[in-house]
VEXPA-647139 format. One record per residue (C-alpha): x, y, z; residue number from 1. Coordinates in steps of 0.05 Angstrom, whole numbers. Layout:
residues N
      c1      c2      c3   nr
       X       Y       Z  NUM
...
END
This chain:
residues 848
      c1      c2      c3   nr
   -3949   -3431    1304    1
   -4002   -3384    1278    2
   -4036   -3384    1346    3
   -3971   -3369    1381    4
   -3957   -3311    1334    5
   -4025   -3281    1348    6
   -4014   -3286    1423    7
   -3945   -3255    1416    8
   -3975   -3198    1373    9
   -4029   -3186    1425   10
   -3977   -3184    1481   11
   -3935   -3134    1442   12
   -3996   -3092    1428   13
   -4014   -3093    1502   14
   -3944   -3071    1521   15
   -3945   -3016    1468   16
   -4012   -2990    1492   17
   -3989   -2992    1565   18
   -3928   -2950    1547   19
   -3972   -2900    1510   20
   -4019   -2896    1569   21
   -3961   -2885    1617   22
   -3932   -2830    1573   23
   -4000   -2797    1567   24
   -4010   -2793    1642   25
   -3938   -2775    1661   26
   -3921   -2702    1674   27
   -3859   -2685    1635   28
   -3805   -2650    1675   29
   -3779   -2582    1656   30
   -3708   -2559    1656   31
   -3697   -2501    1705   32
   -3631   -2464    1698   33
   -3608   -2392    1700   34
   -3564   -2341    1665   35
   -3544   -2270    1682   36
   -3614   -2243    1668   37
   -3665   -2292    1694   38
   -3687   -2361    1712   39
   -3695   -2403    1649   40
   -3752   -2453    1646   41
   -3740   -2501    1588   42
   -3691   -2451    1560   43
   -3738   -2391    1563   44
   -3722   -2332    1607   45
   -3779   -2314    1654   46
   -3799   -2252    1693   47
   -3830   -2280    1756   48
   -3872   -2251    1812   49
   -3875   -2291    1877   50
   -3909   -2287    1944   51
   -3898   -2321    2012   52
   -3953   -2362    2045   53
   -3932   -2403    2105   54
   -3975   -2465    2107   55
   -3977   -2473    2184   56
   -4002   -2402    2192   57
   -4069   -2418    2159   58
   -4112   -2480    2156   59
   -4116   -2534    2103   60
   -4186   -2510    2086   61
   -4159   -2440    2071   62
   -4101   -2461    2026   63
   -4135   -2469    1959   64
   -4171   -2401    1966   65
   -4106   -2366    1987   66
   -4069   -2396    1928   67
   -4123   -2378    1878   68
   -4127   -2306    1904   69
   -4051   -2303    1896   70
   -4057   -2326    1825   71
   -4113   -2277    1811   72
   -4068   -2222    1839   73
   -4015   -2237    1786   74
   -3968   -2284    1823   75
   -3929   -2338    1786   76
   -3896   -2370    1847   77
   -3914   -2387    1919   78
   -3856   -2386    1968   79
   -3856   -2421    2036   80
   -3807   -2439    2090   81
   -3805   -2510    2118   82
   -3814   -2511    2193   83
   -3769   -2563    2224   84
   -3796   -2558    2295   85
   -3867   -2568    2269   86
   -3848   -2630    2230   87
   -3801   -2662    2280   88
   -3822   -2639    2349   89
   -3789   -2701    2379   90
   -3726   -2729    2349   91
   -3743   -2780    2295   92
   -3818   -2771    2307   93
   -3849   -2734    2248   94
   -3913   -2695    2237   95
   -3937   -2679    2167   96
   -4011   -2679    2183   97
   -4064   -2623    2181   98
   -4033   -2554    2177   99
   -3965   -2587    2171  100
   -3982   -2627    2108  101
   -3927   -2596    2065  102
   -3937   -2645    2007  103
   -4011   -2627    2001  104
   -3995   -2552    2003  105
   -3944   -2558    1947  106
   -3991   -2601    1906  107
   -4046   -2549    1912  108
   -3996   -2497    1887  109
   -3982   -2540    1827  110
   -4056   -2555    1814  111
   -4069   -2480    1811  112
   -4017   -2474    1755  113
   -3966   -2438    1798  114
   -3893   -2452    1813  115
   -3865   -2462    1883  116
   -3802   -2440    1918  117
   -3785   -2486    1976  118
   -3742   -2451    2028  119
   -3718   -2511    2069  120
   -3668   -2472    2111  121
   -3676   -2509    2157  122
   -3665   -2446    2199  123
   -3723   -2400    2180  124
   -3724   -2340    2228  125
   -3796   -2320    2206  126
   -3814   -2294    2276  127
   -3826   -2368    2289  128
   -3809   -2401    2356  129
   -3734   -2416    2362  130
   -3725   -2397    2288  131
   -3757   -2462    2268  132
   -3706   -2506    2303  133
   -3734   -2561    2347  134
   -3715   -2554    2421  135
   -3687   -2624    2425  136
   -3632   -2601    2378  137
   -3605   -2557    2434  138
   -3591   -2619    2476  139
   -3552   -2658    2424  140
   -3483   -2670    2456  141
   -3429   -2623    2430  142
   -3475   -2584    2384  143
   -3465   -2512    2362  144
   -3517   -2483    2316  145
   -3503   -2456    2246  146
   -3428   -2465    2244  147
   -3376   -2516    2223  148
   -3398   -2565    2276  149
   -3405   -2639    2260  150
   -3466   -2655    2305  151
   -3504   -2595    2277  152
   -3486   -2610    2204  153
   -3507   -2683    2213  154
   -3575   -2663    2238  155
   -3584   -2608    2187  156
   -3566   -2654    2130  157
   -3611   -2709    2155  158
   -3672   -2664    2158  159
   -3657   -2628    2092  160
   -3648   -2695    2057  161
   -3713   -2720    2086  162
   -3752   -2661    2059  163
   -3719   -2667    1990  164
   -3733   -2742    1989  165
   -3807   -2729    2006  166
   -3812   -2680    1949  167
   -3778   -2728    1901  168
   -3822   -2786    1922  169
   -3883   -2744    1905  170
   -3850   -2719    1840  171
   -3857   -2646    1862  172
   -3793   -2618    1833  173
   -3800   -2584    1766  174
   -3748   -2632    1739  175
   -3799   -2687    1753  176
   -3859   -2649    1727  177
   -3876   -2616    1794  178
   -3883   -2543    1813  179
   -3819   -2532    1853  180
   -3771   -2490    1812  181
   -3725   -2466    1868  182
   -3700   -2488    1936  183
   -3664   -2449    1990  184
   -3610   -2473    2038  185
   -3593   -2433    2101  186
   -3626   -2365    2112  187
   -3597   -2294    2121  188
   -3533   -2323    2149  189
   -3493   -2268    2118  190
   -3525   -2218    2166  191
   -3490   -2251    2225  192
   -3435   -2296    2198  193
   -3379   -2250    2222  194
   -3395   -2272    2293  195
   -3374   -2343    2276  196
   -3304   -2327    2250  197
   -3270   -2371    2198  198
   -3317   -2429    2213  199
   -3373   -2390    2179  200
   -3340   -2395    2111  201
   -3327   -2469    2116  202
   -3398   -2480    2140  203
   -3428   -2442    2082  204
   -3385   -2480    2032  205
   -3407   -2545    2064  206
   -3481   -2525    2064  207
   -3478   -2506    1990  208
   -3443   -2571    1972  209
   -3491   -2613    2013  210
   -3552   -2580    1981  211
   -3526   -2589    1910  212
   -3509   -2662    1924  213
   -3583   -2676    1937  214
   -3595   -2670    1862  215
   -3662   -2635    1860  216
   -3655   -2615    1787  217
   -3671   -2542    1804  218
   -3627   -2484    1826  219
   -3612   -2470    1899  220
   -3609   -2400    1930  221
   -3579   -2369    1992  222
   -3609   -2303    2014  223
   -3566   -2248    2043  224
   -3503   -2289    2029  225
   -3454   -2248    1988  226
   -3403   -2306    1986  227
   -3452   -2360    1965  228
   -3410   -2410    1927  229
   -3426   -2427    1854  230
   -3475   -2452    1831  231
   -3516   -2425    1889  232
   -3552   -2360    1872  233
   -3544   -2306    1925  234
   -3607   -2264    1933  235
   -3630   -2201    1969  236
   -3678   -2190    2027  237
   -3702   -2121    2048  238
   -3751   -2064    2036  239
   -3712   -2044    1973  240
   -3667   -2087    1930  241
   -3661   -2047    1866  242
   -3587   -2032    1880  243
   -3570   -2105    1895  244
   -3519   -2140    1851  245
   -3508   -2216    1852  246
   -3437   -2241    1866  247
   -3427   -2267    1795  248
   -3441   -2239    1726  249
   -3471   -2306    1710  250
   -3526   -2303    1763  251
   -3593   -2267    1758  252
   -3616   -2210    1804  253
   -3667   -2241    1852  254
   -3705   -2214    1912  255
   -3729   -2268    1960  256
   -3760   -2223    2013  257
   -3794   -2157    1996  258
   -3825   -2141    2063  259
   -3897   -2121    2047  260
   -3905   -2093    2117  261
   -3876   -2114    2184  262
   -3893   -2160    2242  263
   -3932   -2138    2304  264
   -3904   -2147    2374  265
   -3943   -2148    2439  266
   -3932   -2079    2467  267
   -3920   -2048    2399  268
   -3961   -2005    2352  269
   -3988   -2036    2287  270
   -3940   -2027    2229  271
   -3963   -2018    2157  272
   -3930   -2003    2090  273
   -3965   -1958    2040  274
   -3977   -1993    1974  275
   -3949   -1933    1936  276
   -3881   -1946    1968  277
   -3885   -2022    1959  278
   -3903   -2015    1886  279
   -3847   -1964    1877  280
   -3797   -2014    1906  281
   -3821   -2070    1861  282
   -3821   -2027    1798  283
   -3751   -2001    1813  284
   -3726   -2073    1821  285
   -3752   -2096    1754  286
   -3730   -2030    1722  287
   -3658   -2041    1742  288
   -3651   -2112    1719  289
   -3688   -2155    1769  290
   -3729   -2213    1743  291
   -3753   -2251    1806  292
   -3786   -2215    1864  293
   -3822   -2245    1924  294
   -3869   -2211    1973  295
   -3856   -2230    2045  296
   -3913   -2237    2062  297
   -3968   -2244    2010  298
   -4011   -2276    2064  299
   -3983   -2273    2135  300
   -4035   -2311    2173  301
   -4038   -2330    2247  302
   -3988   -2355    2298  303
   -4032   -2410    2326  304
   -4013   -2446    2390  305
   -3944   -2428    2418  306
   -3911   -2420    2350  307
   -3892   -2347    2358  308
   -3819   -2328    2363  309
   -3790   -2263    2385  310
   -3800   -2261    2443  311
   -3865   -2220    2446  312
   -3887   -2232    2374  313
   -3962   -2225    2371  314
   -4010   -2280    2353  315
   -4031   -2242    2291  316
   -3980   -2247    2234  317
   -4021   -2203    2188  318
   -3958   -2167    2162  319
   -4002   -2116    2125  320
   -3999   -2167    2068  321
   -4042   -2164    2005  322
   -4084   -2221    2034  323
   -4100   -2205    2106  324
   -4095   -2251    2167  325
   -4164   -2279    2153  326
   -4150   -2292    2079  327
   -4190   -2233    2054  328
   -4164   -2188    1998  329
   -4134   -2124    2027  330
   -4151   -2065    1982  331
   -4122   -2024    1952  332
   -4057   -2063    1963  333
   -4078   -2126    1928  334
   -4110   -2091    1869  335
   -4055   -2040    1857  336
   -4002   -2094    1859  337
   -4044   -2135    1811  338
   -4044   -2076    1762  339
   -3969   -2069    1773  340
   -3957   -2142    1757  341
   -3997   -2136    1693  342
   -3958   -2075    1673  343
   -3891   -2110    1685  344
   -3915   -2172    1646  345
   -3932   -2126    1587  346
   -3857   -2111    1586  347
   -3834   -2183    1596  348
   -3816   -2197    1524  349
   -3769   -2137    1523  350
   -3742   -2149    1593  351
   -3717   -2219    1578  352
   -3691   -2202    1509  353
   -3637   -2154    1529  354
   -3600   -2118    1584  355
   -3624   -2051    1612  356
   -3595   -1984    1592  357
   -3605   -1930    1644  358
   -3595   -1855    1635  359
   -3606   -1794    1677  360
   -3665   -1747    1664  361
   -3644   -1699    1719  362
   -3632   -1699    1794  363
   -3664   -1762    1824  364
   -3694   -1778    1756  365
   -3677   -1839    1713  366
   -3701   -1872    1649  367
   -3686   -1946    1637  368
   -3698   -1974    1568  369
   -3702   -2046    1544  370
   -3696   -2043    1469  371
   -3680   -2096    1418  372
   -3659   -2094    1345  373
   -3726   -2125    1326  374
   -3765   -2065    1350  375
   -3784   -2087    1420  376
   -3781   -2029    1469  377
   -3804   -2021    1541  378
   -3784   -1965    1589  379
   -3787   -1946    1662  380
   -3785   -1873    1684  381
   -3767   -1863    1757  382
   -3770   -1805    1804  383
   -3734   -1826    1868  384
   -3738   -1757    1898  385
   -3797   -1735    1940  386
   -3821   -1676    1896  387
   -3864   -1682    1834  388
   -3828   -1672    1769  389
   -3843   -1666    1694  390
   -3793   -1701    1648  391
   -3783   -1706    1574  392
   -3770   -1775    1544  393
   -3768   -1794    1471  394
   -3799   -1727    1453  395
   -3858   -1734    1500  396
   -3873   -1701    1567  397
   -3889   -1742    1629  398
   -3910   -1722    1699  399
   -3875   -1763    1752  400
   -3901   -1756    1824  401
   -3846   -1759    1877  402
   -3823   -1829    1895  403
   -3856   -1863    1836  404
   -3842   -1902    1773  405
   -3881   -1899    1708  406
   -3882   -1962    1665  407
   -3884   -1954    1589  408
   -3891   -2023    1557  409
   -3883   -1992    1487  410
   -3834   -1937    1507  411
   -3889   -1886    1495  412
   -3954   -1897    1533  413
   -3959   -1903    1609  414
   -3991   -1967    1632  415
   -3983   -1951    1706  416
   -3952   -1901    1754  417
   -3937   -1932    1821  418
   -3963   -1871    1860  419
   -4030   -1868    1823  420
   -4078   -1921    1848  421
   -4135   -1944    1803  422
   -4156   -1999    1851  423
   -4212   -1988    1900  424
   -4202   -1984    1976  425
   -4243   -2029    2021  426
   -4254   -2008    2094  427
   -4265   -2070    2136  428
   -4306   -2074    2199  429
   -4315   -2124    2254  430
   -4388   -2137    2273  431
   -4391   -2159    2346  432
   -4438   -2210    2376  433
   -4441   -2222    2451  434
   -4418   -2289    2477  435
   -4459   -2283    2541  436
   -4516   -2235    2545  437
   -4589   -2231    2565  438
   -4622   -2299    2568  439
   -4661   -2317    2505  440
   -4628   -2259    2468  441
   -4619   -2272    2394  442
   -4552   -2237    2397  443
   -4523   -2284    2449  444
   -4479   -2340    2422  445
   -4455   -2374    2486  446
   -4477   -2406    2550  447
   -4455   -2391    2621  448
   -4383   -2399    2644  449
   -4352   -2452    2688  450
   -4282   -2451    2717  451
   -4225   -2486    2753  452
   -4171   -2452    2795  453
   -4099   -2467    2776  454
   -4062   -2482    2841  455
   -4009   -2432    2864  456
   -3941   -2465    2870  457
   -3925   -2539    2868  458
   -3985   -2583    2852  459
   -3956   -2640    2811  460
   -3890   -2676    2797  461
   -3833   -2632    2821  462
   -3759   -2634    2835  463
   -3711   -2597    2881  464
   -3646   -2564    2862  465
   -3599   -2516    2898  466
   -3599   -2448    2866  467
   -3639   -2418    2808  468
   -3645   -2454    2742  469
   -3648   -2424    2673  470
   -3717   -2438    2644  471
   -3708   -2463    2573  472
   -3656   -2515    2593  473
   -3704   -2537    2648  474
   -3770   -2540    2610  475
   -3744   -2555    2540  476
   -3802   -2509    2520  477
   -3854   -2562    2538  478
   -3894   -2506    2570  479
   -3891   -2430    2576  480
   -3890   -2438    2651  481
   -3840   -2457    2705  482
   -3854   -2452    2780  483
   -3797   -2433    2828  484
   -3820   -2448    2899  485
   -3787   -2436    2966  486
   -3809   -2441    3038  487
   -3772   -2399    3088  488
   -3779   -2390    3163  489
   -3780   -2320    3191  490
   -3765   -2313    3265  491
   -3801   -2263    3309  492
   -3740   -2221    3320  493
   -3719   -2216    3247  494
   -3724   -2146    3217  495
   -3771   -2169    3161  496
   -3829   -2178    3210  497
   -3816   -2116    3252  498
   -3849   -2075    3199  499
   -3873   -2124    3146  500
   -3903   -2072    3101  501
   -3834   -2046    3084  502
   -3803   -2113    3064  503
   -3786   -2116    2991  504
   -3780   -2179    2948  505
   -3727   -2166    2894  506
   -3729   -2213    2834  507
   -3687   -2212    2770  508
   -3704   -2254    2709  509
   -3676   -2263    2639  510
   -3748   -2259    2616  511
   -3800   -2258    2592  512
   -3848   -2245    2649  513
   -3860   -2267    2721  514
   -3913   -2267    2776  515
   -3894   -2269    2849  516
   -3939   -2301    2900  517
   -3926   -2296    2975  518
   -3964   -2343    3021  519
   -4011   -2360    2963  520
   -4029   -2289    2944  521
   -4007   -2251    2882  522
   -3958   -2198    2907  523
   -3935   -2169    2841  524
   -3915   -2181    2769  525
   -3865   -2157    2718  526
   -3855   -2165    2643  527
   -3801   -2151    2593  528
   -3810   -2117    2526  529
   -3790   -2127    2453  530
   -3725   -2088    2462  531
   -3707   -2119    2529  532
   -3737   -2185    2552  533
   -3705   -2181    2621  534
   -3748   -2168    2682  535
   -3728   -2137    2748  536
   -3781   -2124    2801  537
   -3782   -2098    2871  538
   -3847   -2118    2904  539
   -3870   -2095    2974  540
   -3891   -2157    3012  541
   -3916   -2175    3081  542
   -3882   -2233    3115  543
   -3908   -2269    3176  544
   -3871   -2299    3235  545
   -3858   -2372    3221  546
   -3864   -2407    3153  547
   -3873   -2365    3090  548
   -3878   -2391    3019  549
   -3851   -2354    2959  550
   -3877   -2381    2893  551
   -3850   -2348    2830  552
   -3884   -2365    2764  553
   -3837   -2351    2706  554
   -3862   -2352    2635  555
   -3838   -2346    2564  556
   -3873   -2310    2507  557
   -3840   -2342    2446  558
   -3767   -2361    2441  559
   -3714   -2320    2406  560
   -3713   -2332    2331  561
   -3658   -2287    2304  562
   -3586   -2267    2315  563
   -3518   -2300    2324  564
   -3520   -2354    2378  565
   -3593   -2340    2390  566
   -3602   -2411    2415  567
   -3561   -2392    2477  568
   -3609   -2335    2495  569
   -3636   -2355    2563  570
   -3701   -2343    2601  571
   -3727   -2351    2671  572
   -3708   -2328    2740  573
   -3633   -2333    2746  574
   -3629   -2283    2803  575
   -3613   -2254    2847  576
   -3676   -2264    2888  577
   -3671   -2225    2953  578
   -3711   -2201    3012  579
   -3694   -2130    3030  580
   -3714   -2101    3098  581
   -3717   -2028    3083  582
   -3720   -2006    3155  583
   -3648   -2022    3172  584
   -3620   -2043    3104  585
   -3620   -2117    3120  586
   -3618   -2162    3058  587
   -3623   -2238    3053  588
   -3603   -2269    2986  589
   -3648   -2329    2973  590
   -3616   -2347    2906  591
   -3573   -2406    2929  592
   -3624   -2440    2973  593
   -3660   -2505    2957  594
   -3715   -2487    2907  595
   -3771   -2534    2885  596
   -3788   -2534    2811  597
   -3850   -2553    2772  598
   -3852   -2552    2696  599
   -3918   -2529    2669  600
   -3987   -2523    2699  601
   -4032   -2572    2734  602
   -4086   -2555    2683  603
   -4039   -2573    2626  604
   -4026   -2641    2657  605
   -4102   -2652    2665  606
   -4115   -2632    2593  607
   -4163   -2577    2612  608
   -4154   -2545    2543  609
   -4198   -2599    2514  610
   -4255   -2578    2559  611
   -4257   -2644    2597  612
   -4253   -2653    2674  613
   -4298   -2629    2730  614
   -4312   -2555    2722  615
   -4344   -2511    2775  616
   -4407   -2471    2761  617
   -4427   -2446    2830  618
   -4432   -2402    2870  619
   -4409   -2342    2828  620
   -4361   -2333    2770  621
   -4293   -2308    2796  622
   -4266   -2251    2755  623
   -4204   -2208    2756  624
   -4166   -2261    2793  625
   -4101   -2295    2771  626
   -4092   -2367    2750  627
   -4161   -2389    2729  628
   -4184   -2436    2674  629
   -4251   -2416    2643  630
   -4297   -2456    2598  631
   -4361   -2441    2560  632
   -4398   -2469    2500  633
   -4420   -2427    2441  634
   -4453   -2427    2373  635
   -4415   -2402    2313  636
   -4435   -2334    2285  637
   -4481   -2344    2226  638
   -4456   -2338    2155  639
   -4388   -2349    2123  640
   -4351   -2286    2145  641
   -4285   -2298    2181  642
   -4290   -2303    2256  643
   -4250   -2269    2311  644
   -4255   -2267    2387  645
   -4249   -2199    2420  646
   -4211   -2210    2485  647
   -4222   -2140    2512  648
   -4231   -2146    2587  649
   -4182   -2204    2594  650
   -4110   -2200    2618  651
   -4062   -2251    2588  652
   -4065   -2324    2572  653
   -4080   -2376    2519  654
   -4146   -2396    2486  655
   -4171   -2461    2455  656
   -4231   -2473    2410  657
   -4254   -2545    2408  658
   -4185   -2565    2435  659
   -4144   -2526    2383  660
   -4102   -2468    2408  661
   -4117   -2402    2373  662
   -4054   -2374    2407  663
   -4033   -2330    2464  664
   -4077   -2270    2480  665
   -4050   -2208    2515  666
   -4097   -2148    2508  667
   -4066   -2114    2569  668
   -4001   -2104    2530  669
   -4011   -2033    2505  670
   -3973   -1997    2450  671
   -3934   -1932    2462  672
   -3973   -1867    2464  673
   -3931   -1834    2409  674
   -3904   -1852    2340  675
   -3970   -1858    2302  676
   -3967   -1795    2260  677
   -3993   -1789    2188  678
   -3949   -1829    2142  679
   -3924   -1802    2076  680
   -3906   -1857    2028  681
   -3852   -1814    1997  682
   -3781   -1828    2020  683
   -3749   -1891    2046  684
   -3792   -1937    2087  685
   -3772   -1969    2153  686
   -3809   -2014    2202  687
   -3822   -1955    2249  688
   -3842   -1904    2196  689
   -3916   -1920    2189  690
   -3952   -1941    2253  691
   -4024   -1940    2277  692
   -4062   -1960    2340  693
   -4019   -1921    2389  694
   -4039   -1921    2463  695
   -4084   -1982    2450  696
   -4076   -2056    2462  697
   -4030   -2085    2409  698
   -4081   -2140    2393  699
   -4152   -2151    2417  700
   -4180   -2192    2360  701
   -4157   -2265    2351  702
   -4173   -2307    2290  703
   -4216   -2370    2298  704
   -4215   -2409    2232  705
   -4285   -2426    2207  706
   -4263   -2498    2197  707
   -4249   -2505    2271  708
   -4321   -2492    2292  709
   -4388   -2526    2283  710
   -4453   -2488    2276  711
   -4468   -2503    2350  712
   -4441   -2538    2411  713
   -4370   -2511    2408  714
   -4324   -2506    2469  715
   -4281   -2447    2486  716
   -4228   -2455    2541  717
   -4184   -2400    2568  718
   -4126   -2401    2615  719
   -4125   -2332    2647  720
   -4059   -2316    2678  721
   -4065   -2247    2710  722
   -4140   -2234    2717  723
   -4197   -2215    2672  724
   -4272   -2218    2662  725
   -4293   -2271    2610  726
   -4364   -2244    2607  727
   -4336   -2185    2568  728
   -4311   -2230    2512  729
   -4347   -2223    2446  730
   -4345   -2257    2378  731
   -4336   -2214    2316  732
   -4343   -2227    2242  733
   -4300   -2189    2192  734
   -4341   -2154    2139  735
   -4333   -2095    2091  736
   -4362   -2029    2115  737
   -4347   -1986    2054  738
   -4312   -1989    1987  739
   -4282   -1927    1956  740
   -4241   -1902    1898  741
   -4209   -1835    1882  742
   -4184   -1827    1810  743
   -4157   -1763    1779  744
   -4159   -1741    1707  745
   -4084   -1752    1704  746
   -4088   -1825    1724  747
   -4069   -1875    1670  748
   -4127   -1915    1643  749
   -4136   -1985    1673  750
   -4082   -2034    1653  751
   -4132   -2081    1621  752
   -4154   -2025    1575  753
   -4082   -2008    1558  754
   -4070   -2079    1535  755
   -4129   -2075    1488  756
   -4088   -2027    1444  757
   -4151   -1987    1432  758
   -4138   -1915    1415  759
   -4210   -1898    1432  760
   -4201   -1926    1502  761
   -4136   -1888    1511  762
   -4171   -1823    1493  763
   -4229   -1838    1539  764
   -4184   -1829    1598  765
   -4182   -1857    1668  766
   -4238   -1900    1697  767
   -4262   -1908    1769  768
   -4284   -1980    1784  769
   -4319   -2010    1844  770
   -4335   -2083    1859  771
   -4367   -2115    1920  772
   -4315   -2160    1953  773
   -4360   -2219    1971  774
   -4403   -2265    1927  775
   -4478   -2250    1923  776
   -4468   -2177    1942  777
   -4490   -2117    1903  778
   -4476   -2043    1912  779
   -4534   -2020    1956  780
   -4518   -1946    1968  781
   -4472   -1889    1947  782
   -4449   -1854    2011  783
   -4409   -1801    1974  784
   -4395   -1780    1903  785
   -4359   -1718    1879  786
   -4327   -1698    1813  787
   -4285   -1635    1819  788
   -4236   -1623    1876  789
   -4258   -1672    1931  790
   -4215   -1678    1993  791
   -4200   -1731    2045  792
   -4193   -1806    2044  793
   -4240   -1865    2044  794
   -4290   -1858    2100  795
   -4278   -1783    2107  796
   -4287   -1753    2037  797
   -4313   -1682    2032  798
   -4330   -1636    1974  799
   -4282   -1584    1950  800
   -4300   -1515    1923  801
   -4306   -1545    1854  802
   -4359   -1599    1846  803
   -4407   -1627    1795  804
   -4480   -1624    1817  805
   -4494   -1687    1776  806
   -4441   -1732    1806  807
   -4484   -1768    1858  808
   -4542   -1784    1811  809
   -4496   -1807    1755  810
   -4458   -1854    1802  811
   -4522   -1880    1834  812
   -4551   -1896    1766  813
   -4487   -1932    1743  814
   -4474   -1972    1806  815
   -4534   -1986    1851  816
   -4560   -2057    1843  817
   -4498   -2082    1808  818
   -4441   -2124    1835  819
   -4391   -2078    1800  820
   -4390   -2014    1761  821
   -4342   -1970    1722  822
   -4348   -1895    1709  823
   -4305   -1850    1667  824
   -4269   -1799    1711  825
   -4275   -1742    1662  826
   -4314   -1680    1643  827
   -4346   -1720    1586  828
   -4383   -1760    1640  829
   -4399   -1706    1691  830
   -4392   -1641    1653  831
   -4339   -1590    1671  832
   -4355   -1555    1737  833
   -4292   -1512    1735  834
   -4252   -1504    1671  835
   -4177   -1502    1676  836
   -4175   -1538    1744  837
   -4147   -1608    1753  838
   -4205   -1652    1774  839
   -4217   -1720    1804  840
   -4274   -1767    1821  841
   -4283   -1794    1891  842
   -4337   -1845    1909  843
   -4354   -1884    1972  844
   -4405   -1940    1968  845
   -4431   -1998    2010  846
   -4452   -2068    1991  847
   -4507   -2113    2016  848
END
């Protein structure tokens, strides 16, 4: 018996130790709820700063660095959409590999110590092809998108449930110990729901109920949905959301999309949003009761492959975000927002303890105070006019620049003013290296080009139909391209051959572009634009007696992603197609004849994008001709700097590096000549307010992820659609040309010094700081330094009438040879070159 007792005791001890081990290695879930002020995490209200990073718009190798830079910038949460068409390109066939490894992305967010907001949608908009819906969904019998339609709801619920189940299986919801604290169902439906009539309301109620039934253990939100049913939180999207009010007194004020810039379109100028305005919008939101704000985007990334929506959305999705397309920190935007986040977090204890009390300080001037009975006090002073003002608050005087907010974590001392930037500016530069140059040149990265002609017209499996077919229903978006081909016989006595030079081919298309070939030769082209995708061309052609072939190549440039019934938006040549004999007004309508159709290109069928097949190298490289595939091999630019290809000299097409598509290129799409005037951050921002790059190609530089290339032996393949010269292509690496800062005597001291509560530091005044942006760099030269009344901006500073003669030597001594340096921007450092005059310190440096 004694032996049995010992065995039993050992078994019990083993079970006990196993339970202890399991408990020790299990992540305990947290309880995420909300009240009228904020999200509550384990019962504690939180002020949260979030930023959007879309996992398919960068590479797996970039994710950890992007997430860490986001954390370093003061973010608490990473927000992403879930892209249905990327994950289920064919019904019931799923892809969660590589850039689409959603689970890995969310795990990396958690490993960095951040929370996640999973916006399942599954409609996402996002300037993403077809709004994120897979094309096969369009062909489900009886389906109508985003309304009270049973086939649509069944598919939407199936995919949403699949994503939720994946997250649960990996224990990624906060209720399971994971990072996901929020999920979103639907997306901006309130912007267009009136188009769907009464069915919209029943659909939204169903979507809310369906989402809640999935039992994620975390709250759900609906953005731009004023009638979001309880317990769904309705949230705001826009450039400003300080005036937003949720639809229940029991729900917190949340901002799911604060647009950090705007997207670029082919044919458009490059939009940007001044950080002073962005910071103002953020501060106003938290001032007036907001507790969760998300930057859309924090890193925009790249629209690889054919993922762009629109149509005409560019391959770059940079969005003027704090982390640029290549994953580099954009200064001063990243740094100024980091300081803003620190300042807001200094107020967090007061913000979550009570409700705000706002009072007027004058016209367009407000003070908002968060004060508790225990002595906590934080305040925001806002000037939402465009002129500078001085205000009195609690017995003290404060200068408020126009369109700015000052944050006072202790209701007395300013930690930050949104219009006064302490962060440095970094001017980037692209250093070019030739792809094909002089033989044996050290600057040449590539070898010679080879090529294959893409056949004009029908060259592979085809079919015949009477009349003109709409393109998307015909191709199901398997390719950008659809050939419409017709042979017609012209008799000798017909008016079209009496004076062939005056015959006109008239073609109308729903979009997005077309090329017309007559008897194998390019006769003319036409393209739509962002505001109007339709194309109508009248092309002079020469017809011959006898048989003539008309081959029309129609193409799409990203499918519609926004608007009511956007899935019904068509493309392609729907007519009429006519021959017009101008001499006597004779017209022949060809629209209803028997047309032969070919989906896609011969080169696509042959897999030329991989670089395989028999390529031609002799006799001479054809250039500036349509429909050519080009191939070359190249070595990667040395170093670790991000890589781009400059497609100047090319027309339009798509490019592949080692078989992976870097996206559509279109350097011949040029932006308007006007609209790029100097942009004043003061006053309400809009997507057309601040533009640059007018009268230039919308995009010439295209991102090639470092992880996609080897040091040598890489293959670059192009499909050139309209004609270009590939020998003009160059590689470029993105580097920093200069770093600058301009700090006035009236700037608040750095936020980190404010938090030290050091009176000596407060009296010392503002500080100018510089830091080289890349590892192993030091400040190598001071290009400009002036203390007094310097003028201009980074890259174009100049001295004012007042200047210290010692500024350059003092800055050189403090900075050269160091990775970073800090200098007091005051007369105690430089002497006083002009008493009684407001002074500032401006410095431009370079790193090596």
